[in-house]
Wavefront OBJ file of the C-alpha trace (Angstrom):
o trace
v -74.087 215.955 -65.934
v -71.233 213.628 -66.937
v -69.716 216.397 -69.054
v -69.722 218.789 -66.066
v -67.756 216.406 -63.850
v -65.404 215.611 -66.697
v -64.678 219.331 -67.142
v -64.238 219.785 -63.384
v -61.690 216.975 -63.347
v -59.870 218.535 -66.313
v -59.710 221.936 -64.607
v -58.534 220.428 -61.307
v -55.697 218.693 -63.108
v -54.446 222.156 -64.176
v -54.236 223.390 -60.589
v -50.741 223.731 -59.157
v -51.121 222.393 -55.627
v -48.711 223.606 -52.925
v -46.319 221.157 -51.350
v -46.730 220.100 -47.739
v -43.798 222.324 -46.718
v -45.334 225.354 -48.459
v -48.693 224.702 -46.818
v -47.117 224.480 -43.356
v -45.053 227.636 -43.990
v -48.029 229.692 -45.171
v -50.219 228.407 -42.344
v -47.628 229.472 -39.759
v -47.316 232.892 -41.411
v -51.092 233.390 -41.206
v -51.201 232.286 -37.546
v -48.315 234.576 -36.533
v -49.760 237.512 -38.463
v -53.177 236.935 -36.856
v -51.645 236.854 -33.371
v -49.749 240.093 -34.032
v -52.877 241.855 -35.284
v -54.868 240.511 -32.304
v -52.238 241.841 -29.893
v -52.223 245.272 -31.557
v -56.016 245.512 -31.525
v -56.145 244.235 -27.933
v -53.626 246.850 -26.806
v -55.536 249.582 -28.660
v -58.807 248.453 -27.074
v -57.228 248.354 -23.615
v -55.780 251.841 -24.104
v -59.130 253.258 -25.186
v -60.831 251.569 -22.235
v -58.400 253.186 -19.790
v -58.786 256.556 -21.538
v -62.578 256.472 -21.322
v -62.480 255.299 -17.713
v -60.218 258.247 -16.866
v -62.563 260.653 -18.647
v -65.683 259.261 -16.973
v -64.195 259.239 -13.472
v -63.494 262.971 -13.537
l 1 2 3 4 5 6 7 8 9 10 11 12 13 14 15 16 17 18 19 20 21 22 23 24 25 26 27 28 29 30 31 32 33 34 35 36 37 38 39 40 41 42 43 44 45 46 47 48 49 50 51 52 53 54 55 56 57 58
């Protein structure tokens, strides 16, 4: 058990952790990208809803 945690600590010391600025930058990129995709999918859904309503009302 001790060997496992020792190896985990050794492996974690090899990890290159991002800086605070990089983390903030990548987080903002993910949020903006998610909002853009949500808007595109929302517009597509709204368009399909209107299309089906027009077809059903005929």
